[in-house]
CHARMM-style PDB file with segment names, atoms N, HN, CA, C and O in Angstrom:
ATOM      1  N   MET     1      17.208   3.074  24.056  1.00  0.00      PROA
ATOM      2  CA  MET     1      15.885   2.874  23.501  1.00  0.00      PROA
ATOM      3  C   MET     1      15.926   1.720  22.513  1.00  0.00      PROA
ATOM      4  O   MET     1      16.797   1.668  21.645  1.00  0.00      PROA
ATOM      5  N   ALA     2      14.997   0.811  22.644  1.00  0.00      PROA
ATOM      6  HN  ALA     2      14.289   0.853  23.349  1.00  0.00      PROA
ATOM      7  CA  ALA     2      14.940  -0.348  21.763  1.00  0.00      PROA
ATOM      8  C   ALA     2      14.440   0.056  20.384  1.00  0.00      PROA
ATOM      9  O   ALA     2      13.590   0.937  20.247  1.00  0.00      PROA
ATOM     10  N   LYS     3      14.978  -0.600  19.371  1.00  0.00      PROA
ATOM     11  HN  LYS     3      15.668  -1.315  19.482  1.00  0.00      PROA
ATOM     12  CA  LYS     3      14.628  -0.242  18.000  1.00  0.00      PROA
ATOM     13  C   LYS     3      13.192  -0.629  17.633  1.00  0.00      PROA
ATOM     14  O   LYS     3      12.545   0.103  16.884  1.00  0.00      PROA
ATOM     15  N   GLY     4      12.678  -1.748  18.132  1.00  0.00      PROA
ATOM     16  HN  GLY     4      13.204  -2.343  18.741  1.00  0.00      PROA
ATOM     17  CA  GLY     4      11.359  -2.230  17.764  1.00  0.00      PROA
ATOM     18  C   GLY     4      10.221  -1.643  18.573  1.00  0.00      PROA
ATOM     19  O   GLY     4       9.072  -2.028  18.358  1.00  0.00      PROA
ATOM     20  N   LYS     5      10.485  -0.730  19.492  1.00  0.00      PROA
ATOM     21  HN  LYS     5      11.418  -0.416  19.667  1.00  0.00      PROA
ATOM     22  CA  LYS     5       9.450  -0.191  20.372  1.00  0.00      PROA
ATOM     23  C   LYS     5       8.963   1.192  19.948  1.00  0.00      PROA
ATOM     24  O   LYS     5       8.289   1.864  20.729  1.00  0.00      PROA
ATOM     25  N   ASP     6       9.282   1.631  18.748  1.00  0.00      PROA
ATOM     26  HN  ASP     6       9.829   1.085  18.114  1.00  0.00      PROA
ATOM     27  CA  ASP     6       8.845   2.950  18.294  1.00  0.00      PROA
ATOM     28  C   ASP     6       7.316   2.987  18.174  1.00  0.00      PROA
ATOM     29  O   ASP     6       6.692   2.017  17.745  1.00  0.00      PROA
ATOM     30  N   VAL     7       6.732   4.116  18.559  1.00  0.00      PROA
ATOM     31  HN  VAL     7       7.240   4.904  18.908  1.00  0.00      PROA
ATOM     32  CA  VAL     7       5.282   4.260  18.488  1.00  0.00      PROA
ATOM     33  C   VAL     7       4.851   4.533  17.051  1.00  0.00      PROA
ATOM     34  O   VAL     7       3.880   3.945  16.575  1.00  0.00      PROA
ATOM     35  N   ARG     8       5.566   5.424  16.352  1.00  0.00      PROA
ATOM     36  HN  ARG     8       6.355   5.902  16.738  1.00  0.00      PROA
ATOM     37  CA  ARG     8       5.225   5.738  14.967  1.00  0.00      PROA
ATOM     38  C   ARG     8       6.093   4.894  14.044  1.00  0.00      PROA
ATOM     39  O   ARG     8       7.320   4.907  14.148  1.00  0.00      PROA
ATOM     40  N   VAL     9       5.457   4.168  13.151  1.00  0.00      PROA
ATOM     41  HN  VAL     9       4.460   4.158  13.067  1.00  0.00      PROA
ATOM     42  CA  VAL     9       6.176   3.276  12.242  1.00  0.00      PROA
ATOM     43  C   VAL     9       5.834   3.630  10.803  1.00  0.00      PROA
ATOM     44  O   VAL     9       4.745   4.131  10.521  1.00  0.00      PROA
ATOM     45  N   LYS    10       6.770   3.366   9.890  1.00  0.00      PROA
ATOM     46  HN  LYS    10       7.654   2.959  10.119  1.00  0.00      PROA
ATOM     47  CA  LYS    10       6.522   3.553   8.460  1.00  0.00      PROA
ATOM     48  C   LYS    10       5.722   2.368   7.947  1.00  0.00      PROA
ATOM     49  O   LYS    10       5.992   1.220   8.301  1.00  0.00      PROA
ATOM     50  N   VAL    11       4.732   2.660   7.108  1.00  0.00      PROA
ATOM     51  HN  VAL    11       4.513   3.592   6.821  1.00  0.00      PROA
ATOM     52  CA  VAL    11       3.938   1.606   6.481  1.00  0.00      PROA
ATOM     53  C   VAL    11       3.863   1.862   4.985  1.00  0.00      PROA
ATOM     54  O   VAL    11       3.896   3.007   4.533  1.00  0.00      PROA
ATOM     55  N   PHE    12       3.762   0.787   4.228  1.00  0.00      PROA
ATOM     56  HN  PHE    12       3.736  -0.143   4.595  1.00  0.00      PROA
ATOM     57  CA  PHE    12       3.640   0.868   2.782  1.00  0.00      PROA
ATOM     58  C   PHE    12       2.203   0.565   2.408  1.00  0.00      PROA
ATOM     59  O   PHE    12       1.631  -0.428   2.857  1.00  0.00      PROA
ATOM     60  N   LEU    13       1.617   1.430   1.580  1.00  0.00      PROA
ATOM     61  HN  LEU    13       2.081   2.237   1.216  1.00  0.00      PROA
ATOM     62  CA  LEU    13       0.252   1.228   1.093  1.00  0.00      PROA
ATOM     63  C   LEU    13       0.326   0.837  -0.379  1.00  0.00      PROA
ATOM     64  O   LEU    13       1.000   1.497  -1.170  1.00  0.00      PROA
ATOM     65  N   GLU    14      -0.369  -0.238  -0.741  1.00  0.00      PROA
ATOM     66  HN  GLU    14      -0.917  -0.774  -0.099  1.00  0.00      PROA
ATOM     67  CA  GLU    14      -0.337  -0.750  -2.103  1.00  0.00      PROA
ATOM     68  C   GLU    14      -1.748  -0.804  -2.664  1.00  0.00      PROA
ATOM     69  O   GLU    14      -2.687  -1.177  -1.961  1.00  0.00      PROA
ATOM     70  N   CYS    15      -1.898  -0.433  -3.923  1.00  0.00      PROA
ATOM     71  HN  CYS    15      -1.135  -0.130  -4.494  1.00  0.00      PROA
ATOM     72  CA  CYS    15      -3.206  -0.434  -4.582  1.00  0.00      PROA
ATOM     73  C   CYS    15      -3.759  -1.857  -4.643  1.00  0.00      PROA
ATOM     74  O   CYS    15      -3.082  -2.780  -5.098  1.00  0.00      PROA
ATOM     75  N   THR    16      -4.987  -2.020  -4.183  1.00  0.00      PROA
ATOM     76  HN  THR    16      -5.537  -1.270  -3.814  1.00  0.00      PROA
ATOM     77  CA  THR    16      -5.582  -3.359  -4.156  1.00  0.00      PROA
ATOM     78  C   THR    16      -6.079  -3.790  -5.531  1.00  0.00      PROA
ATOM     79  O   THR    16      -6.107  -4.987  -5.816  1.00  0.00      PROA
ATOM     80  N   SER    17      -6.473  -2.852  -6.390  1.00  0.00      PROA
ATOM     81  HN  SER    17      -6.450  -1.880  -6.158  1.00  0.00      PROA
ATOM     82  CA  SER    17      -6.957  -3.247  -7.714  1.00  0.00      PROA
ATOM     83  C   SER    17      -5.798  -3.517  -8.676  1.00  0.00      PROA
ATOM     84  O   SER    17      -5.950  -4.337  -9.582  1.00  0.00      PROA
ATOM     85  N   CYS    18      -4.670  -2.874  -8.519  1.00  0.00      PROA
ATOM     86  HN  CYS    18      -4.546  -2.208  -7.783  1.00  0.00      PROA
ATOM     87  CA  CYS    18      -3.507  -3.136  -9.376  1.00  0.00      PROA
ATOM     88  C   CYS    18      -2.901  -4.497  -9.079  1.00  0.00      PROA
ATOM     89  O   CYS    18      -2.383  -5.156  -9.980  1.00  0.00      PROA
ATOM     90  N   VAL    19      -2.961  -4.921  -7.828  1.00  0.00      PROA
ATOM     91  HN  VAL    19      -3.381  -4.385  -7.096  1.00  0.00      PROA
ATOM     92  CA  VAL    19      -2.401  -6.226  -7.468  1.00  0.00      PROA
ATOM     93  C   VAL    19      -3.159  -7.330  -8.174  1.00  0.00      PROA
ATOM     94  O   VAL    19      -2.553  -8.288  -8.652  1.00  0.00      PROA
ATOM     95  N   ARG    20      -4.474  -7.212  -8.248  1.00  0.00      PROA
ATOM     96  HN  ARG    20      -4.967  -6.433  -7.860  1.00  0.00      PROA
ATOM     97  CA  ARG    20      -5.290  -8.226  -8.911  1.00  0.00      PROA
ATOM     98  C   ARG    20      -5.108  -8.196 -10.419  1.00  0.00      PROA
ATOM     99  O   ARG    20      -5.164  -9.244 -11.063  1.00  0.00      PROA
ATOM    100  N   ASN    21      -4.890  -7.016 -10.999  1.00  0.00      PROA
ATOM    101  HN  ASN    21      -4.844  -6.165 -10.476  1.00  0.00      PROA
ATOM    102  CA  ASN    21      -4.794  -6.865 -12.456  1.00  0.00      PROA
ATOM    103  C   ASN    21      -3.384  -6.455 -12.881  1.00  0.00      PROA
ATOM    104  O   ASN    21      -3.234  -5.683 -13.828  1.00  0.00      PROA
ATOM    105  N   SER    22      -2.345  -6.955 -12.202  1.00  0.00      PROA
ATOM    106  HN  SER    22      -2.466  -7.582 -11.433  1.00  0.00      PROA
ATOM    107  CA  SER    22      -0.992  -6.473 -12.465  1.00  0.00      PROA
ATOM    108  C   SER    22      -0.443  -6.934 -13.812  1.00  0.00      PROA
ATOM    109  O   SER    22       0.404  -6.249 -14.385  1.00  0.00      PROA
ATOM    110  N   VAL    23      -0.895  -8.066 -14.333  1.00  0.00      PROA
ATOM    111  HN  VAL    23      -1.583  -8.623 -13.867  1.00  0.00      PROA
ATOM    112  CA  VAL    23      -0.400  -8.560 -15.622  1.00  0.00      PROA
ATOM    113  C   VAL    23      -1.548  -8.573 -16.624  1.00  0.00      PROA
ATOM    114  O   VAL    23      -2.592  -9.180 -16.386  1.00  0.00      PROA
ATOM    115  N   ASN    24      -1.336  -7.896 -17.739  1.00  0.00      PROA
ATOM    116  HN  ASN    24      -0.488  -7.403 -17.932  1.00  0.00      PROA
ATOM    117  CA  ASN    24      -2.318  -7.908 -18.820  1.00  0.00      PROA
ATOM    118  C   ASN    24      -2.193  -9.251 -19.543  1.00  0.00      PROA
ATOM    119  O   ASN    24      -1.141  -9.555 -20.105  1.00  0.00      PROA
ATOM    120  N   LYS    25      -3.251 -10.049 -19.533  1.00  0.00      PROA
ATOM    121  HN  LYS    25      -4.106  -9.802 -19.076  1.00  0.00      PROA
ATOM    122  CA  LYS    25      -3.187 -11.408 -20.070  1.00  0.00      PROA
ATOM    123  C   LYS    25      -3.023 -11.432 -21.581  1.00  0.00      PROA
ATOM    124  O   LYS    25      -2.428 -12.371 -22.109  1.00  0.00      PROA
ATOM    125  N   GLU    26      -3.529 -10.431 -22.297  1.00  0.00      PROA
ATOM    126  HN  GLU    26      -4.012  -9.668 -21.869  1.00  0.00      PROA
ATOM    127  CA  GLU    26      -3.435 -10.421 -23.754  1.00  0.00      PROA
ATOM    128  C   GLU    26      -2.020 -10.100 -24.216  1.00  0.00      PROA
ATOM    129  O   GLU    26      -1.497 -10.744 -25.125  1.00  0.00      PROA
ATOM    130  N   LYS    27      -1.401  -9.099 -23.584  1.00  0.00      PROA
ATOM    131  HN  LYS    27      -1.827  -8.576 -22.845  1.00  0.00      PROA
ATOM    132  CA  LYS    27      -0.083  -8.654 -24.031  1.00  0.00      PROA
ATOM    133  C   LYS    27       1.046  -9.144 -23.132  1.00  0.00      PROA
ATOM    134  O   LYS    27       2.216  -8.978 -23.474  1.00  0.00      PROA
ATOM    135  N   LYS    28       0.718  -9.745 -21.989  1.00  0.00      PROA
ATOM    136  HN  LYS    28      -0.234  -9.880 -21.711  1.00  0.00      PROA
ATOM    137  CA  LYS    28       1.702 -10.228 -21.013  1.00  0.00      PROA
ATOM    138  C   LYS    28       2.617  -9.096 -20.550  1.00  0.00      PROA
ATOM    139  O   LYS    28       3.821  -9.292 -20.384  1.00  0.00      PROA
ATOM    140  N   GLU    29       2.039  -7.909 -20.342  1.00  0.00      PROA
ATOM    141  HN  GLU    29       1.061  -7.750 -20.477  1.00  0.00      PROA
ATOM    142  CA  GLU    29       2.796  -6.758 -19.867  1.00  0.00      PROA
ATOM    143  C   GLU    29       2.416  -6.453 -18.438  1.00  0.00      PROA
ATOM    144  O   GLU    29       1.252  -6.569 -18.054  1.00  0.00      PROA
ATOM    145  N   SER    30       3.399  -6.064 -17.655  1.00  0.00      PROA
ATOM    146  HN  SER    30       4.344  -5.970 -17.967  1.00  0.00      PROA
ATOM    147  CA  SER    30       3.132  -5.638 -16.294  1.00  0.00      PROA
ATOM    148  C   SER    30       2.852  -4.144 -16.303  1.00  0.00      PROA
ATOM    149  O   SER    30       3.667  -3.364 -16.796  1.00  0.00      PROA
ATOM    150  N   ARG    31       1.701  -3.735 -15.761  1.00  0.00      PROA
ATOM    151  HN  ARG    31       1.039  -4.368 -15.361  1.00  0.00      PROA
ATOM    152  CA  ARG    31       1.329  -2.328 -15.759  1.00  0.00      PROA
ATOM    153  C   ARG    31       1.975  -1.583 -14.609  1.00  0.00      PROA
ATOM    154  O   ARG    31       2.116  -0.362 -14.679  1.00  0.00      PROA
ATOM    155  N   GLY    32       2.369  -2.269 -13.566  1.00  0.00      PROA
ATOM    156  HN  GLY    32       2.254  -3.261 -13.509  1.00  0.00      PROA
ATOM    157  CA  GLY    32       2.955  -1.618 -12.408  1.00  0.00      PROA
ATOM    158  C   GLY    32       2.000  -1.625 -11.234  1.00  0.00      PROA
ATOM    159  O   GLY    32       0.808  -1.894 -11.390  1.00  0.00      PROA
ATOM    160  N   ILE    33       2.524  -1.329 -10.066  1.00  0.00      PROA
ATOM    161  HN  ILE    33       3.491  -1.110  -9.940  1.00  0.00      PROA
ATOM    162  CA  ILE    33       1.733  -1.310  -8.850  1.00  0.00      PROA
ATOM    163  C   ILE    33       1.978   0.013  -8.143  1.00  0.00      PROA
ATOM    164  O   ILE    33       3.124   0.408  -7.927  1.00  0.00      PROA
ATOM    165  N   SER    34       0.902   0.691  -7.786  1.00  0.00      PROA
ATOM    166  HN  SER    34      -0.029   0.371  -7.962  1.00  0.00      PROA
ATOM    167  CA  SER    34       0.997   1.971  -7.100  1.00  0.00      PROA
ATOM    168  C   SER    34       1.286   1.733  -5.621  1.00  0.00      PROA
ATOM    169  O   SER    34       0.584   0.961  -4.968  1.00  0.00      PROA
ATOM    170  N   ARG    35       2.320   2.393  -5.089  1.00  0.00      PROA
ATOM    171  HN  ARG    35       2.891   3.020  -5.619  1.00  0.00      PROA
ATOM    172  CA  ARG    35       2.670   2.271  -3.674  1.00  0.00      PROA
ATOM    173  C   ARG    35       2.910   3.648  -3.078  1.00  0.00      PROA
ATOM    174  O   ARG    35       3.493   4.524  -3.717  1.00  0.00      PROA
ATOM    175  N   TYR    36       2.456   3.828  -1.851  1.00  0.00      PROA
ATOM    176  HN  TYR    36       1.982   3.117  -1.332  1.00  0.00      PROA
ATOM    177  CA  TYR    36       2.683   5.038  -1.079  1.00  0.00      PROA
ATOM    178  C   TYR    36       3.353   4.657   0.228  1.00  0.00      PROA
ATOM    179  O   TYR    36       3.155   3.547   0.722  1.00  0.00      PROA
ATOM    180  N   ILE    37       4.146   5.564   0.801  1.00  0.00      PROA
ATOM    181  HN  ILE    37       4.307   6.466   0.399  1.00  0.00      PROA
ATOM    182  CA  ILE    37       4.761   5.375   2.107  1.00  0.00      PROA
ATOM    183  C   ILE    37       4.184   6.418   3.044  1.00  0.00      PROA
ATOM    184  O   ILE    37       4.132   7.600   2.703  1.00  0.00      PROA
ATOM    185  N   THR    38       3.750   5.993   4.223  1.00  0.00      PROA
ATOM    186  HN  THR    38       3.792   5.033   4.501  1.00  0.00      PROA
ATOM    187  CA  THR    38       3.193   6.907   5.213  1.00  0.00      PROA
ATOM    188  C   THR    38       3.563   6.399   6.602  1.00  0.00      PROA
ATOM    189  O   THR    38       4.241   5.380   6.735  1.00  0.00      PROA
ATOM    190  N   GLN    39       3.121   7.105   7.625  1.00  0.00      PROA
ATOM    191  HN  GLN    39       2.570   7.933   7.517  1.00  0.00      PROA
ATOM    192  CA  GLN    39       3.382   6.704   9.001  1.00  0.00      PROA
ATOM    193  C   GLN    39       2.069   6.492   9.719  1.00  0.00      PROA
ATOM    194  O   GLN    39       1.055   7.106   9.386  1.00  0.00      PROA
ATOM    195  N   LYS    40       2.097   5.601  10.726  1.00  0.00      PROA
ATOM    196  HN  LYS    40       2.920   5.102  10.997  1.00  0.00      PROA
ATOM    197  CA  LYS    40       0.917   5.423  11.560  1.00  0.00      PROA
ATOM    198  C   LYS    40       1.367   5.234  12.997  1.00  0.00      PROA
ATOM    199  O   LYS    40       2.492   4.814  13.266  1.00  0.00      PROA
ATOM    200  N   ASN    41       0.463   5.555  13.916  1.00  0.00      PROA
ATOM    201  HN  ASN    41      -0.451   5.896  13.698  1.00  0.00      PROA
ATOM    202  CA  ASN    41       0.718   5.353  15.329  1.00  0.00      PROA
ATOM    203  C   ASN    41       0.311   3.929  15.677  1.00  0.00      PROA
ATOM    204  O   ASN    41      -0.845   3.541  15.510  1.00  0.00      PROA
ATOM    205  N   ARG    42       1.268   3.165  16.158  1.00  0.00      PROA
ATOM    206  HN  ARG    42       2.207   3.481  16.294  1.00  0.00      PROA
ATOM    207  CA  ARG    42       1.029   1.751  16.435  1.00  0.00      PROA
ATOM    208  C   ARG    42      -0.001   1.535  17.546  1.00  0.00      PROA
ATOM    209  O   ARG    42      -0.753   0.562  17.512  1.00  0.00      PROA
ATOM    210  N   HSD    43      -0.039   2.442  18.534  1.00  0.00      PROA
ATOM    211  HN  HSD    43       0.572   3.233  18.561  1.00  0.00      PROA
ATOM    212  CA  HSD    43      -0.969   2.296  19.653  1.00  0.00      PROA
ATOM    213  C   HSD    43      -2.394   2.670  19.269  1.00  0.00      PROA
ATOM    214  O   HSD    43      -3.333   2.007  19.710  1.00  0.00      PROA
ATOM    215  N   ASN    44      -2.586   3.709  18.465  1.00  0.00      PROA
ATOM    216  HN  ASN    44      -1.823   4.247  18.107  1.00  0.00      PROA
ATOM    217  CA  ASN    44      -3.927   4.140  18.076  1.00  0.00      PROA
ATOM    218  C   ASN    44      -4.512   3.295  16.951  1.00  0.00      PROA
ATOM    219  O   ASN    44      -5.730   3.130  16.873  1.00  0.00      PROA
ATOM    220  N   THR    45      -3.669   2.763  16.086  1.00  0.00      PROA
ATOM    221  HN  THR    45      -2.680   2.897  16.149  1.00  0.00      PROA
ATOM    222  CA  THR    45      -4.132   1.990  14.926  1.00  0.00      PROA
ATOM    223  C   THR    45      -3.407   0.647  14.887  1.00  0.00      PROA
ATOM    224  O   THR    45      -2.463   0.488  14.112  1.00  0.00      PROA
ATOM    225  N   PRO    46      -3.823  -0.323  15.702  1.00  0.00      PROA
ATOM    226  CA  PRO    46      -3.117  -1.617  15.693  1.00  0.00      PROA
ATOM    227  C   PRO    46      -3.450  -2.471  14.472  1.00  0.00      PROA
ATOM    228  O   PRO    46      -2.662  -3.343  14.107  1.00  0.00      PROA
ATOM    229  N   ASN    47      -4.600  -2.242  13.832  1.00  0.00      PROA
ATOM    230  HN  ASN    47      -5.240  -1.533  14.129  1.00  0.00      PROA
ATOM    231  CA  ASN    47      -5.005  -3.017  12.650  1.00  0.00      PROA
ATOM    232  C   ASN    47      -4.330  -2.469  11.404  1.00  0.00      PROA
ATOM    233  O   ASN    47      -3.693  -1.416  11.435  1.00  0.00      PROA
ATOM    234  N   ARG    48      -4.480  -3.203  10.305  1.00  0.00      PROA
ATOM    235  HN  ARG    48      -4.998  -4.058  10.280  1.00  0.00      PROA
ATOM    236  CA  ARG    48      -3.901  -2.742   9.040  1.00  0.00      PROA
ATOM    237  C   ARG    48      -4.631  -1.501   8.535  1.00  0.00      PROA
ATOM    238  O   ARG    48      -5.852  -1.395   8.650  1.00  0.00      PROA
ATOM    239  N   LEU    49      -3.874  -0.575   7.980  1.00  0.00      PROA
ATOM    240  HN  LEU    49      -2.882  -0.662   7.887  1.00  0.00      PROA
ATOM    241  CA  LEU    49      -4.395   0.695   7.519  1.00  0.00      PROA
ATOM    242  C   LEU    49      -4.889   0.564   6.080  1.00  0.00      PROA
ATOM    243  O   LEU    49      -4.243  -0.089   5.261  1.00  0.00      PROA
ATOM    244  N   GLU    50      -6.033   1.181   5.766  1.00  0.00      PROA
ATOM    245  HN  GLU    50      -6.558   1.712   6.431  1.00  0.00      PROA
ATOM    246  CA  GLU    50      -6.564   1.223   4.399  1.00  0.00      PROA
ATOM    247  C   GLU    50      -7.030   2.641   4.109  1.00  0.00      PROA
ATOM    248  O   GLU    50      -7.846   3.192   4.848  1.00  0.00      PROA
ATOM    249  N   LEU    51      -6.516   3.235   3.039  1.00  0.00      PROA
ATOM    250  HN  LEU    51      -5.852   2.788   2.439  1.00  0.00      PROA
ATOM    251  CA  LEU    51      -6.870   4.598   2.650  1.00  0.00      PROA
ATOM    252  C   LEU    51      -7.200   4.634   1.171  1.00  0.00      PROA
ATOM    253  O   LEU    51      -6.695   3.822   0.395  1.00  0.00      PROA
ATOM    254  N   ARG    52      -8.052   5.579   0.777  1.00  0.00      PROA
ATOM    255  HN  ARG    52      -8.462   6.239   1.407  1.00  0.00      PROA
ATOM    256  CA  ARG    52      -8.341   5.803  -0.634  1.00  0.00      PROA
ATOM    257  C   ARG    52      -7.332   6.818  -1.164  1.00  0.00      PROA
ATOM    258  O   ARG    52      -7.316   7.972  -0.736  1.00  0.00      PROA
ATOM    259  N   LYS    53      -6.490   6.375  -2.102  1.00  0.00      PROA
ATOM    260  HN  LYS    53      -6.504   5.437  -2.449  1.00  0.00      PROA
ATOM    261  CA  LYS    53      -5.463   7.214  -2.694  1.00  0.00      PROA
ATOM    262  C   LYS    53      -5.586   7.136  -4.210  1.00  0.00      PROA
ATOM    263  O   LYS    53      -6.259   6.254  -4.743  1.00  0.00      PROA
ATOM    264  N   PHE    54      -4.925   8.076  -4.905  1.00  0.00      PROA
ATOM    265  HN  PHE    54      -4.379   8.793  -4.472  1.00  0.00      PROA
ATOM    266  CA  PHE    54      -4.949   8.081  -6.364  1.00  0.00      PROA
ATOM    267  C   PHE    54      -3.929   7.090  -6.898  1.00  0.00      PROA
ATOM    268  O   PHE    54      -2.775   7.081  -6.471  1.00  0.00      PROA
ATOM    269  N   CYS    55      -4.359   6.262  -7.828  1.00  0.00      PROA
ATOM    270  HN  CYS    55      -5.297   6.269  -8.175  1.00  0.00      PROA
ATOM    271  CA  CYS    55      -3.472   5.297  -8.475  1.00  0.00      PROA
ATOM    272  C   CYS    55      -3.183   5.773  -9.899  1.00  0.00      PROA
ATOM    273  O   CYS    55      -4.111   5.874 -10.702  1.00  0.00      PROA
ATOM    274  N   PRO    56      -1.934   6.064 -10.234  1.00  0.00      PROA
ATOM    275  CA  PRO    56      -1.617   6.538 -11.580  1.00  0.00      PROA
ATOM    276  C   PRO    56      -1.754   5.458 -12.653  1.00  0.00      PROA
ATOM    277  O   PRO    56      -1.829   5.783 -13.838  1.00  0.00      PROA
ATOM    278  N   TYR    57      -1.787   4.191 -12.266  1.00  0.00      PROA
ATOM    279  HN  TYR    57      -1.725   3.927 -11.304  1.00  0.00      PROA
ATOM    280  CA  TYR    57      -1.935   3.115 -13.240  1.00  0.00      PROA
ATOM    281  C   TYR    57      -3.397   2.840 -13.559  1.00  0.00      PROA
ATOM    282  O   TYR    57      -3.730   2.467 -14.684  1.00  0.00      PROA
ATOM    283  N   CYS    58      -4.280   3.023 -12.563  1.00  0.00      PROA
ATOM    284  HN  CYS    58      -4.009   3.326 -11.649  1.00  0.00      PROA
ATOM    285  CA  CYS    58      -5.721   2.832 -12.781  1.00  0.00      PROA
ATOM    286  C   CYS    58      -6.397   4.131 -13.220  1.00  0.00      PROA
ATOM    287  O   CYS    58      -7.519   4.099 -13.726  1.00  0.00      PROA
ATOM    288  N   TYR    59      -5.740   5.255 -13.037  1.00  0.00      PROA
ATOM    289  HN  TYR    59      -4.829   5.281 -12.626  1.00  0.00      PROA
ATOM    290  CA  TYR    59      -6.262   6.588 -13.352  1.00  0.00      PROA
ATOM    291  C   TYR    59      -7.517   6.924 -12.544  1.00  0.00      PROA
ATOM    292  O   TYR    59      -8.425   7.578 -13.058  1.00  0.00      PROA
ATOM    293  N   LYS    60      -7.577   6.481 -11.279  1.00  0.00      PROA
ATOM    294  HN  LYS    60      -6.840   5.950 -10.862  1.00  0.00      PROA
ATOM    295  CA  LYS    60      -8.700   6.811 -10.407  1.00  0.00      PROA
ATOM    296  C   LYS    60      -8.293   6.584  -8.954  1.00  0.00      PROA
ATOM    297  O   LYS    60      -7.241   6.012  -8.670  1.00  0.00      PROA
ATOM    298  N   HSD    61      -9.142   7.042  -8.044  1.00  0.00      PROA
ATOM    299  HN  HSD    61      -9.997   7.507  -8.275  1.00  0.00      PROA
ATOM    300  CA  HSD    61      -8.920   6.829  -6.622  1.00  0.00      PROA
ATOM    301  C   HSD    61      -9.363   5.409  -6.274  1.00  0.00      PROA
ATOM    302  O   HSD    61     -10.500   5.020  -6.544  1.00  0.00      PROA
ATOM    303  N   THR    62      -8.460   4.646  -5.675  1.00  0.00      PROA
ATOM    304  HN  THR    62      -7.537   4.962  -5.456  1.00  0.00      PROA
ATOM    305  CA  THR    62      -8.754   3.275  -5.303  1.00  0.00      PROA
ATOM    306  C   THR    62      -8.335   3.043  -3.859  1.00  0.00      PROA
ATOM    307  O   THR    62      -7.675   3.884  -3.249  1.00  0.00      PROA
ATOM    308  N   LEU    63      -8.721   1.907  -3.326  1.00  0.00      PROA
ATOM    309  HN  LEU    63      -9.258   1.224  -3.821  1.00  0.00      PROA
ATOM    310  CA  LEU    63      -8.372   1.539  -1.972  1.00  0.00      PROA
ATOM    311  C   LEU    63      -6.948   1.021  -1.939  1.00  0.00      PROA
ATOM    312  O   LEU    63      -6.594   0.108  -2.686  1.00  0.00      PROA
ATOM    313  N   HSD    64      -6.124   1.609  -1.066  1.00  0.00      PROA
ATOM    314  HN  HSD    64      -6.411   2.350  -0.460  1.00  0.00      PROA
ATOM    315  CA  HSD    64      -4.741   1.188  -0.875  1.00  0.00      PROA
ATOM    316  C   HSD    64      -4.636   0.580   0.507  1.00  0.00      PROA
ATOM    317  O   HSD    64      -4.989   1.219   1.498  1.00  0.00      PROA
ATOM    318  N   GLY    65      -4.153  -0.650   0.582  1.00  0.00      PROA
ATOM    319  HN  GLY    65      -3.866  -1.170  -0.223  1.00  0.00      PROA
ATOM    320  CA  GLY    65      -4.052  -1.349   1.853  1.00  0.00      PROA
ATOM    321  C   GLY    65      -2.606  -1.495   2.292  1.00  0.00      PROA
ATOM    322  O   GLY    65      -1.685  -1.479   1.475  1.00  0.00      PROA
ATOM    323  N   GLU    66      -2.427  -1.638   3.593  1.00  0.00      PROA
ATOM    324  HN  GLU    66      -3.175  -1.652   4.257  1.00  0.00      PROA
ATOM    325  CA  GLU    66      -1.095  -1.778   4.167  1.00  0.00      PROA
ATOM    326  C   GLU    66      -0.519  -3.158   3.826  1.00  0.00      PROA
ATOM    327  O   GLU    66      -1.209  -4.174   3.914  1.00  0.00      PROA
ATOM    328  N   ILE    67       0.764  -3.169   3.434  1.00  0.00      PROA
ATOM    329  HN  ILE    67       1.324  -2.344   3.362  1.00  0.00      PROA
ATOM    330  CA  ILE    67       1.445  -4.424   3.149  1.00  0.00      PROA
ATOM    331  C   ILE    67       2.568  -4.603   4.155  1.00  0.00      PROA
ATOM    332  O   ILE    67       2.893  -3.686   4.908  1.00  0.00      PROA
ATOM    333  N   LYS    68       3.157  -5.789   4.162  1.00  0.00      PROA
ATOM    334  HN  LYS    68       2.893  -6.534   3.550  1.00  0.00      PROA
ATOM    335  CA  LYS    68       4.248  -6.095   5.085  1.00  0.00      PROA
ATOM    336  C   LYS    68       5.489  -5.294   4.707  1.00  0.00      PROA
ATOM    337  O   LYS    68       5.799  -5.138   3.526  1.00  0.00      PROA
ATOM    338  N   ASN    69       6.197  -4.787   5.714  1.00  0.00      PROA
ATOM    339  HN  ASN    69       5.946  -4.914   6.674  1.00  0.00      PROA
ATOM    340  CA  ASN    69       7.461  -4.084   5.449  1.00  0.00      PROA
ATOM    341  C   ASN    69       8.517  -5.082   5.040  1.00  0.00      PROA
ATOM    342  O   ASN    69       8.525  -6.225   5.496  1.00  0.00      PROA
ATOM    343  N   ARG    70       9.404  -4.641   4.179  1.00  0.00      PROA
ATOM    344  HN  ARG    70       9.397  -3.712   3.808  1.00  0.00      PROA
ATOM    345  CA  ARG    70      10.471  -5.532   3.711  1.00  0.00      PROA
ATOM    346  C   ARG    70      11.589  -5.602   4.693  1.00  0.00      PROA
ATOM    347  OT1 ARG    70      12.571  -6.306   4.461  1.00  0.00      PROA
TER     348      ARG     70
END
């Protein structure tokens, strides 16, 4: 079985609002970026995945989008 032909793949979801506001300009501190790991079916969901998840840095539910795997 080929390694790249798996139907279910791991994806990383990253908070979209934390990415834009990751550095506080007044204090030059990094607040952090909320990331989740989940799985998706490559055949049923070929587009990038976006889910509303809780962000501990924003203290609210925000949109988390799929990022490139490392």
